[in-house]
N, C-alpha and C positions, 0 to 999 in steps of 0.2 A: 162859519160853516165850511166843512171840508168838502172836497170835490166828490168823494164817494157818496156822501149823503145827498148832495145836490143831484147827482146823476140818478140815484135811486128814486128820488122824488119825481124827477123828470120822466123816468121810465114809467112810474105809476100813473102820472098824469096822461102820458101818451097812451097807455093801455086802456084808459077809461074814456078818452076823448077822441080817439081816432088818429092822434098824432103818431108819427113814426119816430123811433129813436134807433139809429143804426150807426155803429162804429163812432159814437160820439157826435153824430150829426143829428140835429132835431129838425124834423120836417112837419109842417102842418098841412092838412088837406084844404085845397081851395075849390071853388066851384069848377065844375067840368072835369073833376078827377085829377087835376094837376096837384103837385106837391110843391110847397115853398120851403126852402131851407132857411130856418130862423136861427141857426147856430150862432152866426156872427152877432145878431142882435142880443142874444142871451148872454154871450160871454165877452162883449165888448166893454 
């Protein structure tokens, strides 16, 4: 799977689940309104 496809899938998931995807960084919403960057977990 190439990176473009992966990014487009991530962007689609982000838009439907409240995740943010900015400049190649993926962040998920946590309780209390904070965001956690999970980019390193996804691409490690």
